[in-house]
C-alpha positions as CSV (number, residue, x, y, z in Angstrom):
1,M,0.0,0.0,0.0
2,A,1.5,3.3,-1.1
3,G,2.2,5.2,2.1
4,T,2.2,8.7,0.6
5,R,-1.1,8.3,-1.3
6,K,-3.8,10.8,-0.3
7,L,-7.3,11.5,-1.5
8,P,-9.5,14.6,-1.1
9,I,-12.2,13.6,1.3
10,Y,-15.4,15.5,2.0
11,E,-16.4,13.3,4.9
12,C,-16.3,9.8,6.3
13,F,-18.6,8.4,9.0
14,S,-20.3,5.3,10.4
15,T,-23.9,4.7,9.6
16,W,-25.9,2.0,7.8
17,Q,-26.6,1.6,4.1
18,G,-30.0,3.2,3.5
19,E,-30.5,2.0,-0.1
20,G,-30.4,-1.0,-2.4
21,V,-29.7,-4.7,-1.8
22,H,-27.6,-4.0,1.2
23,M,-30.1,-1.7,2.9
24,G,-29.9,-1.9,6.7
25,R,-26.3,-3.2,6.9
26,S,-23.8,-1.3,9.0
27,A,-21.5,0.7,6.7
28,F,-18.5,3.1,6.9
29,F,-19.0,5.8,4.3
30,I,-16.0,7.5,2.6
31,R,-17.3,10.4,0.5
32,T,-14.7,11.8,-1.9
33,F,-14.6,15.4,-3.0
34,G,-15.2,16.5,-6.5
35,C,-17.9,15.9,-9.1
36,P,-18.3,17.1,-12.7
37,V,-21.8,15.7,-13.1
38,H,-23.6,18.5,-11.3
39,C,-27.1,17.1,-10.7
40,P,-29.5,20.0,-9.9
41,W,-31.0,18.1,-7.0
42,C,-27.7,16.9,-5.6
43,D,-27.9,16.1,-1.8
44,S,-24.1,16.2,-1.5
45,A,-23.6,19.6,-3.2
46,G,-20.7,20.4,-0.8
47,T,-18.6,18.0,-2.8
48,W,-18.6,20.4,-5.9
49,H,-21.0,23.3,-5.8
50,P,-19.1,26.7,-5.3
51,E,-21.8,27.9,-2.9
52,H,-21.4,24.9,-0.6
53,I,-17.8,23.8,-0.8
54,P,-16.1,23.9,2.6
55,E,-13.3,26.4,3.1
56,K,-10.9,23.5,3.5
57,I,-10.9,20.1,1.9
58,E,-8.7,17.6,3.7
59,R,-6.5,15.2,1.8
60,I,-6.3,12.0,3.9
61,T,-3.9,9.2,3.6
62,V,-5.0,5.7,2.5
63,E,-3.7,4.4,5.8
64,A,-5.8,6.7,7.9
65,L,-8.9,5.9,5.9
66,V,-8.3,2.1,6.3
67,E,-7.7,2.5,10.0
68,A,-10.9,4.5,10.5
69,A,-12.9,1.9,8.5
70,Q,-11.5,-0.9,10.6
71,Q,-12.3,0.9,13.8
72,S,-15.9,1.4,12.8
73,G,-16.5,-2.4,12.8
74,A,-18.9,-1.9,9.8
75,A,-19.9,-4.8,7.6
76,C,-18.8,-2.9,4.5
77,V,-17.1,0.3,3.3
78,V,-19.0,2.4,0.8
79,I,-16.9,4.7,-1.4
80,T,-19.2,7.5,-2.7
81,G,-19.1,11.1,-3.6
82,G,-19.4,13.4,-5.4
83,E,-18.2,11.2,-8.1
84,P,-15.5,8.8,-6.6
85,A,-14.5,7.4,-10.0
86,I,-12.8,10.6,-11.0
87,H,-10.1,9.5,-8.5
88,D,-7.7,6.5,-8.8
89,L,-9.0,4.3,-6.0
90,T,-6.6,1.5,-6.5
91,A,-4.5,2.1,-3.4
92,L,-7.5,2.7,-1.2
93,T,-9.4,-0.4,-2.3
94,T,-6.2,-2.5,-2.1
95,G,-5.7,-1.3,1.5
96,L,-9.3,-1.9,2.5
97,R,-9.4,-5.4,1.0
98,E,-6.0,-6.3,2.6
99,A,-7.6,-5.3,5.9
100,G,-10.4,-7.8,5.3
101,L,-13.1,-5.2,4.5
102,R,-15.7,-5.5,1.8
103,V,-15.5,-2.5,-0.6
104,H,-18.7,-1.1,-2.2
105,L,-18.7,1.7,-4.8
106,E,-21.5,4.2,-5.7
107,T,-20.9,5.9,-9.0
108,S,-22.7,7.6,-11.9
109,G,-20.9,5.2,-14.2
110,S,-19.6,8.1,-16.3
111,F,-15.9,7.3,-15.7
112,E,-13.6,4.3,-15.9
113,L,-13.3,2.5,-12.6
114,K,-9.8,2.3,-11.0
115,G,-9.8,-0.1,-8.1
116,T,-11.2,-3.5,-7.1
117,F,-14.7,-3.6,-5.7
118,D,-16.9,-6.2,-4.1
119,W,-20.1,-4.4,-5.0
120,I,-20.8,-1.7,-7.6
121,T,-23.9,0.5,-7.6
122,V,-24.3,2.6,-10.8
123,S,-26.7,5.5,-10.7
124,P,-26.9,7.0,-14.3
125,K,-27.5,10.7,-14.6
126,R,-28.9,12.8,-17.4
127,W,-26.2,15.4,-17.1
128,K,-23.2,13.0,-17.9
129,A,-23.5,10.0,-20.1
130,S,-22.7,6.6,-18.4
131,L,-20.2,4.3,-20.0
132,E,-21.9,1.1,-21.0
133,P,-18.9,-1.1,-19.9
134,V,-19.2,0.4,-16.4
135,V,-23.0,-0.1,-16.3
136,R,-22.5,-3.7,-17.2
137,Q,-20.1,-4.2,-14.3
138,A,-22.9,-3.1,-11.9
139,H,-24.4,-5.4,-9.3
140,E,-27.3,-3.0,-9.0
141,C,-28.5,0.1,-10.8
142,K,-30.2,3.0,-8.9
143,L,-32.4,5.2,-11.1
144,I,-33.4,8.5,-9.6
145,I,-36.9,9.4,-10.7
146,A,-37.8,13.1,-10.5
147,S,-40.6,12.9,-13.1
148,E,-42.6,10.3,-15.0
149,A,-40.4,10.9,-18.1
150,D,-37.4,9.7,-16.1
151,L,-38.8,6.1,-16.0
152,G,-38.6,5.7,-19.8
153,Y,-35.4,7.6,-20.2
154,Y,-33.2,5.7,-17.6
155,T,-34.6,2.3,-18.3
156,S,-33.8,2.6,-22.0
157,L,-30.0,3.2,-21.3
158,P,-27.8,0.5,-22.6
159,G,-27.0,-2.2,-20.1
160,V,-29.5,-1.0,-17.4
161,T,-32.1,-3.7,-17.9
162,D,-29.4,-6.4,-17.9
163,C,-28.5,-5.5,-14.3
164,P,-29.8,-8.0,-11.7
165,H,-31.4,-5.3,-9.6
166,V,-32.7,-2.1,-11.0
167,W,-34.0,0.2,-8.2
168,L,-36.5,3.1,-8.9
169,H,-36.0,5.8,-6.3
170,P,-38.1,8.9,-6.0
171,E,-35.9,12.0,-6.1
172,W,-36.1,13.1,-2.5
173,S,-37.9,16.3,-3.1
174,Q,-40.5,14.4,-5.1
175,R,-41.1,11.6,-2.6
176,N,-44.6,12.8,-1.8
177,N,-45.5,13.5,-5.5
178,P,-48.2,11.1,-6.4
179,M,-47.2,11.1,-10.1
180,V,-43.7,10.0,-9.3
181,I,-44.6,7.5,-6.5
182,N,-47.5,6.0,-8.4
183,G,-45.5,5.9,-11.6
184,I,-42.8,3.8,-9.9
185,T,-45.4,1.5,-8.4
186,E,-47.2,0.9,-11.7
187,W,-43.9,0.4,-13.5
188,V,-42.8,-2.3,-11.0
189,K,-46.2,-4.0,-11.1
190,L,-46.3,-4.0,-14.9
191,K,-42.6,-4.8,-15.7
192,G,-41.6,-7.0,-12.8
193,D,-38.0,-8.1,-12.4
194,P,-35.4,-6.6,-12.5
195,Y,-37.3,-3.5,-11.3
196,R,-37.7,-2.8,-7.6
197,A,-39.2,0.2,-5.8
198,G,-36.5,1.9,-3.7
199,Y,-36.3,4.6,-1.0
200,Q,-33.6,6.5,0.9
201,L,-34.4,4.9,4.3
202,H,-31.5,6.4,6.1
203,K,-33.0,9.9,5.6
204,V,-36.2,8.7,7.4
205,Y,-34.1,7.6,10.4
206,Q,-31.6,10.5,10.0
207,A,-29.1,7.8,10.6
208,D,-26.1,9.6,9.1
209,A,-26.5,12.6,11.4
210,L,-25.8,10.5,14.5
211,D,-22.1,10.4,13.7
212,E,-20.6,13.8,14.4
213,R,-18.1,13.4,11.5
214,S,-21.0,13.4,9.1
215,K,-22.2,16.6,7.4
216,A,-25.7,15.2,7.2
217,S,-27.0,17.7,9.8
218,V,-26.0,20.6,7.4
219,N,-28.5,21.2,4.6
220,T,-26.3,21.3,1.5
221,R,-29.2,21.1,-0.9
222,Y,-29.6,24.0,-3.3
223,G,-32.0,25.1,-6.0
């Protein structure tokens, strides 16, 4: 493991996975800084938006990140962002796996993956095209549905319907919109597998905010 390797980190904290196949499992989240995708409803805008970027972004060594993950006792480590795939994650994933930790990745699928992962979640975005080879590596796809039109758009992207699990998540600000919620329900009922209705359960519990290292208590949403 390269001792001098550092990564720009927005936050890291202990919680549980609130989405997807691994929902409810204890998890240590490592949220990298930086994202060129710029979703207008981003709930981690502090990783890229000039109005929300912290005054100081810490660059943390791989060793320190691995140690923090080990101390958490979590069932898995989730590397997310921002867009984590803009970084070379080889040293980090090697260190985590050598420490006996399962490594999960959450990405838009828009960039080549550098690292070794036990679980890959791809969440395509309209604002930056996903790479089909990356989508086809995914163990699950998470489609963020902000309008009924999103259902047809995202499910038509190459490779998505070949994924074993395709989650349809209401965009958080639209979670009480009947058109979005009912649209997801009817889609799952009509189409069946691999489609599954999803939700960001950790936000209901406010689970992330219980770790003082998390920025979840700060509203970074904009627009």
